[in-house]
N, C-alpha and C positions, 0 to 999 in steps of 0.2 A: 840371663834366662830368656829375656824377651827376644834377643837376637837369635838364640838357638831355636826358639819356637818359630820365628819367622822363616828361618832356613828350612825347617821341617815342612812348614806349610807350602813353601814354594816347590819343594820336591814332590809333595803329594799332588799339587796342582799340575805339574808337568807330566806326572804319571797318567793323569786322567785326561790330558789335552789330546785331541785328535787333529790330524792335519786337515785343513780346510780344502775343499774341492770346488769345482765349478767356478762360479763367478766370484765367490768370496776369496778364492785362492789367488796368490800372486803369480807372476810368470814362472817362478821356480817352484811352485807348489806350496809356498809359504804365504801366510796371511800378510798383506801389506800393513804397515804401521800407520798409514794415513789414507784418507779418501781423496779422490781426484775431483776437483771442482772446475767448472767452466769459468772463464774470465781471465784475469791477469795471472792467477796462480797456475803454474804449469810445471811439470816434471820433465827433466831431460830424457830424450829417447835413448834407449839402450839398444845398441846394434845387435841384431841377431835374436832379439827377444820376441816372443810371441805375444802380440797385443790384442789378439782376438777376444780374450776373456775380460778385457777392461771395459767397464760401462761408464760412460760420461754422465755425471749428475748435473742436470740443468735446474738451476734455482728459478722458480717462477717469479714474475714481477709482483711487487707488493700491491695488495688490494686493500683499499680503504673501506671498511665495513661501516654500515649505518649504526647509529647508536642503539637502535631498537632491533638490530638484526637477530640478536639472541632471542628476544621476545617473539619475533615473528617466526623463528624456527620452532620455538616451543609451542606457539599457537597452532602451527601447521600439523602438530601431532595429536591435537585434540579434536575429536569429532562431536557432532551435535548429539546431545542426550535427548532421545525421543520420548523419555518419560518425564522430562522436566519442563517447566515453563520457559519462555524465551529469556535470554540472559538479561535483557533490559528490565525485566520485572522481578529479578531475584534479589529482593531486599528483605524486608520483614515478611516471614511466611504468612502472617495474618493479612498482609496487604497485597498479596499476589492476586491479580485480577482473574476472574473466571469468565468474563464475557468481553466482547469487543467494546461495549460502552465503558466498562470498568477499565479496560486497558487504555483507552483514550484519556479517561479521567486521570489515570495513574501517570501517563506521560506528561499531561498538562501540569499536574501537580508537581512532578519532578522538575519540569522546566521552570515553574514558578519558584520552586525552592532554590534552583541554581541562580535565578535572577536576584532573589532575596539575599543569598549568600554573597553574590558579587557586590550588591549594594552595601552590605555591612563591611566587606573587606575594603571597598573603595572609600567608605565613610571614615573608617578608622584604620588607615594603612599601617600605622606604626605598630599595631599589635600583630601584624601578619607578615613580618619580615623574614622569618626563618624558612629557608628553602630546603626541604628534605627530599624532593623528587630528584631522581637520577634515571634518565637524563632530565635536564631542566625543562619544565613545562611553563612557558610564559603566561598562558591564560589563567593559571592558578594563582599567580602573584598579583599583589595590588597594583592598580593603575594610578599613576600620578595625574589626576584630573584637574588640579588647581594650578594655575600659572604661577611661576616662581619669579618671573621678571616683571617688575612693576613700573619701571620707567618707560618713557615714550621713545620707542626705538623700533627699528625693523626687526631686531632679534625678538622683541616681545610679540610682534605680529606673527613671526614664524612659529613661536611657541604656541600661540593661541590657535593657529591653523592646525598644528600637529595634534593639539588636544581636541580638535573638532568643535571648538567654540564658535558657532556661526555668528551670533550677535556681537560677541566680544571682538571677534576678528574684524567685522565690518566697522565697529566703533573705533578700534585702533587704527584702521586704515584711514578713516575720515579725519581722525585727530592728526595723523602724520601729514596728510595733505594740507590741513589748516595751518600746521606749524611750518609749512614750506619745505618739508622733507620729501625728497624724491624716493619713491619706492621702486625697487628694481623690478625689471620685467619678470624675472623668475619668481619672485615672491608674489607679484600680482597674479601670475598664472596659477600659482598654488592656491591663492584665495579664490580664484574663479573655479578651480577644481572643486573646492569645498562647497561653494554656493550652488554650483550646477548639480553636484551629486545629491545633495540633500534638499534641493528645491528652495533654497533661501530660507530654510526653517531649521530650528534646533532638532538634532536627531534624538530619538528616544533611546533608552538603555538597550532595548531589544529590537532596534530598527531592522537589522538584517533578518532576524527571525520573523518579524511581521511581514517584511517584503516577500520572503519566500512563501509564507502561508498564503498571502493574498495572490501572488502569481499562480500558485497551484489552484486556487479557487477559480481564477479567470480561465486557466487552462482547461478545467473540467466542465466549463459551461458548454452546453450542447448547441448544435447549429440552430435549433428552434428558438433559443433564447439569445440569438445574436444581437438583436436590437436592444434587448434589455442589458446585455453584458456591456455594450458600448456605453450606456448611460451609467452603469455601475462601475466602469473602469476607473473613472476619476474619483468616485466616492471611495472605492475600495483601496486604491493606492493612497488616498488621503491628500496628496500634494499634487497640485497642477501648476503649470507655469503661469505666473502672473505677469501682466504687461508692466513694464517700467519697474521691475524689481531691482534689488541691489546688484544682482549679477549684470543686468543690462546697464545699470547706471555706472558701475565700475568699469565695464567694458567700454562704454562711451567716453569715460574720463581718461582712458589709457592714451598717452601720447604716441606710443607705437604699439602695434599689435603684431604678434607673430602668428605663424600657422597654428601653434599650440593654443593660442587664445581663441581663435575661430573654432578649432576642433572641439575644445572644451564646451563652448557655448552651444554648438550644434548638438553634441551628445546630450547635454543637459536638457535642451528643448525637446528632443525626441523622447527622452526618458520620462519627462513630465507632460507628455501628450500635447506638444505644440509643434506639429509637423510643418505647418505653413511657414512659421517663423524660421524653422531650421533650414528649409529649402531656400528661403530668401537670403539667409545669412551665408549659405553655401555659394549662392550666386555672387555675393559681395566678396567672398574669399577668392573666387576665380577672377573677379575684376581687379583685385589687388595682386594678381599673379603669384598666388601662394598655392601650395599643394596640401591636400588633406591626406591624413594617414588612413590605414586600412580600417581602423576601428570607427573612424568617422564615416567612411563609406558604408560600413555595416549599419550604422544608425540611419544614414540617408536612405538606404534600401528599405529599412523598416518604416521610415517616414513616408516614403512613396506609397507603401501598401496601406497606410492610414488614410490617404486622400480619398475623397468621394468620387472616384473616377470609375470608368468601366474597366473590366478585367483586362481587355487587350491594351488599353491605354496604360494601365499600371505596369503591365509586363514590358511594354515598349520603354517606359521610363526606367525600369530596372535595367534593361539591356543598355540604355544610354549611359547609366551610371557605370556599368561594367566597362563600356568602351572608354569612358573618361579615366577609369582606373588604369587601363592599358596605356592611354596617352600620358598619364602622369607617372607611369612606371611604378605603380603600386601593386604589389603582388597580393592576390587574395589569399586568405587563410581559411581554416575550417569554419570559423564563425561566419564568414562571408556566405558560403554556400548554405550553411544551416539557416542563416537568416532568410535567404531566398526561399528555401523549402518551407520554412515556417510561415512565410507570407503567402506562398502558393496554396497552403491549406484552405485559405479563405476564398480561393478562386473556384472551388468545387471541380466540376468536370473539365473546365477550361485549363486547370492547372496540372492535369496529369501528364500531358506531353511535355510541357516545360520542365516539370519535375524530373522526368527521365533524362532530358537533355542536360539538366544541371548536374545530375549524378554522373553521367558519362564525362562531362567536362571536368568534373571534380577529380575523377580517376585519371583522366588524360594528363593533368598537370601534376600528378603524383601526390595528391592529398588523400589520405586514408579516411574514409567515412567513420564517424563515431556512431554510437548507439542512438544518439539523438537524431542523426541523419535518417536512419531507417525508421525511427519512430514517426518523423514527419511524413515520410512516404507512406507508411501504413495508414496514418490518419487521413491522408489525402485519398488513397485508393479504397479505403474501407470506412466511409463515413456513415454507412447505413448498417443496421443490424443484419440484414440479409443481402450480402454483397452479390454482385453479378458474377457470372462465370468467368468473364474476361479479366476482371480485376482480381479474382481469387488466385490467379497464378503468380502475382507479384510476391506474396508472402513466401511462396516456395522458393523463388529465385533468391530472395534475401536470406533465407535459412541455409540454402545450399552454399551461399557465399561466405557466411560468417560462422558456420558450424565448426566447433572446436577451437575458435579463437579466444584469446584472453584480452580483455579490454581494460583500458585505464581511463580515469575521468578526464574528459576533454570539454564537455559541454554541460551547463546546468540541467539540461533536460535529458541527460543520459539515463537517469533513473526512471524514465517513463516508458522505455522501450518494452520491457517485459510485460508490463501491464497492458499495453496496446496489443502486443503480439498474442498474449493469451486470450484477450477479448476476441480477436479475429479467429483464433482456433476454436473457440466456443461457438462463434457464429457459423463457421464452416462445418462444425461437428466433426473435426478431423483429429482423432486421438493420436495418431502417429505424429502429426505435426506438433501437437501439444507436448508429446514426449521429447521431441527435438528441442523445443523452446526450453523445457525444463532441464534438459541435458546441458544446453548452453549456459543456463543460469548456474549450474553446479560446476562449470569449467573454471579452474583457477580461482581467482577472486571476483568473478562476475557476480557472485551473490551480493556483493556490496551495492549493486545497482538495482536491488529490489525496491528501494525507495522507503518512504516513511511507513508508519504503522498502517494507515488506511489503504495505501497502495498494496502493501504486502497482503492484507486481508482480501483485497479485491482479486489479486492474482491467484492466490490459493483457493479462494471460493470458486472462481471460474474453472480452475484446473480440476478441483474435486467434483464439481457439478458435471463436467465432461466425463470424468471417470465413472460416476454413477450412471451416466447415460449410455456409455459405450463399452465399458470394461466388464470383465467377468467379476462376479460378486466376491470371490475369494481375494482377488487382487485389489479390489476396491476396499475391502475391509483391512487389508494390510496397509494400504495408503492411509486409511482412516486412523489407524493406530500410530502410524509414523508421523503424520502431520498435525494431529490434534491431541493435546493442546500445545505441543512443543514448538510449533511454528505459527499457528494462528488459532483464534477462537471462532468456532463456527457460528454463522447466523442461523436463524430459524429455517430459512429457505434451504440452507445447506443440509440440515437434518431432514427436511422434507424430501429432498432429492435422494438422500440415502434410504429413506423409507420406501420410496418408489422403486429404487433398485432392489431392495430386499423383497418387495412384492413381486417383481418380475422374475426374480431367481427363486421364488418360493422358499424364502428364508425368514418367514414371519416370526420364528422363535427368537430372533434377535431384537424384537420390538421393545420388550421390557428393558433391555440394556440401553437402547437408544433413548428411552424415556429417562433413565437415570442420568445419562450424560446431559440430556437437555436441561434437567434440573440443576446439574452442576454448573452449566454454562449460562445460567440465568434466563432460561426460556420457559419458566414455569407458567407464566401468564400469557403466553402466545396462543391465542385461540385457534389460529389456523393449524399450528403444529399439533395441538391436543386433539382437534377434530380429525386430523389425518390419522393419528395413532389409533383413536377409537374406531374410526371407520374400518381400518385394516384389520383390527382385532375382531370386530363384530360382523364382518361381511360373510364369513364362512364358519362352519363348525370345525373344531380341531380336536385332537386327542385330549382325554381328561386332564393329563398333567399340564398340558399347555393352556387349557381353559382355566385352570386354577391360577397359573401365572398371569394370564390376561386379566382375570378378575382382580387380583392384587394390584396390578397396574391401573385398572379402572378405578379402584377405590382410592388410589393415590391421586389420580387426576380429579376425582370428585372432591377431594379435600381442598384442591386449589380453587374450586368454585365456592366452597363453603367458608373457608378461613380467609380472612383478609385483614389488612391493617385498619386500625381505628380511624385513621385519617383518609382512608380510601373507601369508595363504595364497592360493594360486592359485585364481582363480574356476573353478567347475566347468563343464565343457562340457555344455550342454543337447543332447539328441539332435536337436532341430530345427535348432539352429545348426550342428552337425556336418554334417547332411545338406545344408543350404543351401550351406555353404562348399564341400563336395565337388562338388556339382552345378555351382556357378559356375566352379570350376577346370576341371571337365571340359568345360563348354561353351566356355570360352575357349581350349581347346587346351593347358592346363597339366596334362598327364596325370599326370606324376610327382607333383606336389603333390596332385592329386586322389586318387591311390592311397595316398599317405601319410595323407590325411585318413580314407580308408576303414579304415586300420589302427587309427586312434584309437577306433573303435567298440568293438573288442575290449579295448583298453587301458582305456578308461573305463567298460566294461560298459554301453554304450548300444546299443539295438536299432535297426538301420537300417530305413527304410521300404522297402516293396516297390518303389515307383517308383524309388528310388535304386538298388536292385540291378539293376533292369531297364535303367536308363540306363548303369550301368557295364558290363552285359553287352553292350549295343549298342556301347559304346566298345571293348570287347575284340574284338568281331566286326569292327569297322571296322579295327582294327589287326592282325587275324588272329593273336591271341595266345591260344592255348588255355590257357596257364599262368595267365593272368589270369582267364580264365573259370572255371577250376577253383578258383582262390582265392576267387572270389565264392561259388561253391557251398559251399566249406568254411566261409566266414563265415556263410552262412545256416544250415548244419547246426549250427554252434556255438551258435546261439541257438534251434535247433529251430523255425525259421520254416516256416509252411505252404507258402511259395513255393519251398521247397528242391526239391521234386519237379519242378516246371515248369522251374526253372533247369537241373536235371540233363538233362532232355529237350532243352533248347535247346543244351546243350554237345554232346551226342551227335549232334544233327541239324545244327548250324551249323558245327562245327569238325572238322578232321581231327586226331585225337589218336592218340598212340602206344599200344602195347599196355600199357606200364607205366602210362600215364595212365588207360587204361580200367580196368586192374586196381585202381588206386588209387581211381578214381571208383566202381567196382563194390564194392570192399571197404568204402568208406565207406557206400554204400547198404545193404549187407548188415548192417553193424554197427548202422546206425540202425534197420533193420527188426527185427533181433533184439532190440535194446533196447526197441523199441516193443512187441514181442510179449511180452517178459518183464514189462514193466510191466502189460500187459493181463492176463496170467495172475496177477500178484500181486493185481491188483484183484479178479479173479474169486475167488481163494482167500479174499480178505478178506471178500467177500460171503458 
């Protein structure tokens, strides 16, 4: 039965089969039974056959994919969510920060938690041996921090050097020398590497994180604080080179010294702020007919810039080092030129021409500049907030050269370019240039160079401030919704810039929404922001619906002055804020609240403006309330304001007042006039 069914199925299949044509058909119109492959496999040629329809299949070379290639491909399909907080803050919804201060506290707390977790893992490594990560992530696994070799040997010394045990390594080296054991040159050089890198001190658990933070603080010091920053440098880095330390002692005990030994010592001295000793040791290296490597020359260039010489002398010394590199056949690298440019920033105007020469030489030998290279040039040519016209052309040449390029990390300072470039765009007030910088940031993976949290906030704050100043309001509001809070949390000055843009575009109806956002982002107690909002709302009269919305916003702002924490003192009412809130209540028809605000002037000893008193007098006239009008006059008399006389005349002319009110008003006037005459007489007698 099965065989018969199979035969029937084959007949049906042949019935529905169609002859293949074009490239799938063979030379005789039939489909070939095999594919043709390039390589060793070949079919014999058939004479007289038409081979035009045969396509040769070329197998591509095997490509080795990265372990995270699939993850990278998936990540490239996901765009940024403009309605969500940055990814770094997406943890517990209750802990998502709403301001720049909270975001920094969040990141510091997160870093502290990572350090605590690493401490626990390294303290009890036997409980964390299961590796579930694929691909393997070494930094998540426990580190073996305790030495396993206890005997006195060179292997034990190597183990302690690998574990970065500075004191234990030095003790083991001394014990080996006392025991008469000769330590190999390679191991001694490794020990020198450890001592010179950490400055002959035990490294802390978060050493690299601390060094990065401190270098950023030194980088951001302004030119005015140059003298202070030099004094702070040693304190901030914590470790300075001490004379006759273990590194110098071990270096002196070495029976033979290689070029690596000298280079390690030189780099360690430069890193820990001992340029004079480094230059002297380099002279000793030359006397021993040894050659330095490119990294040592980079450190020597930095040491030359640290010397207290004139700018031209420093530059000549740097050129001499470059000539020695040529003589020793040492090819410079990217760090060599970046170090020169980094040093030239301290030369001010003298360093501009050498910087351009360095950049041209860099391109002439085929070294592609990194983002840090352009960052140093921008810092050199735009050291002031208001750059000159000549220097303002450099940034345009840089952007024309690098526009559309994708960069990869090559220098530790690559993440400072976009911050410095956007600062220059804001100084020049060039919106088109700012769009070019922002477009470069969004090219490829260049967004990774935006830097840490505080640099990202600086970049976007400058960019958005320039948008508020130069862009149309509709475009500015689109950027506002796109960037905040998904990219950065605005400062109070950012919101003030937005308010001023709304004022220029006559879009004051957006002010209540800006106030709600300012409360959400933690700017409730920013007096400058609240006063700006109140001033814009109270400056002109608006339609009734908008006046009601402004009055609600003013009532909300009033609550920030009245409600405060028990541990804090209540914020003081400024006179301008009192006047604006009272006027907004008055224009919205909330008369009772307005008169309560007027009473706060006397309570807080604030002087009301003449315009405010006139507006309250108009309100009293509209409601035909002479009692309120007399109260206004009494308030003006309490502060001895010049407008008191005109207010009194308005009361007598515009209101029907009783005899008692006239007598009270006249009595007040008489008292004031008598007090004025007494004061004048006292002054005359004094003369």
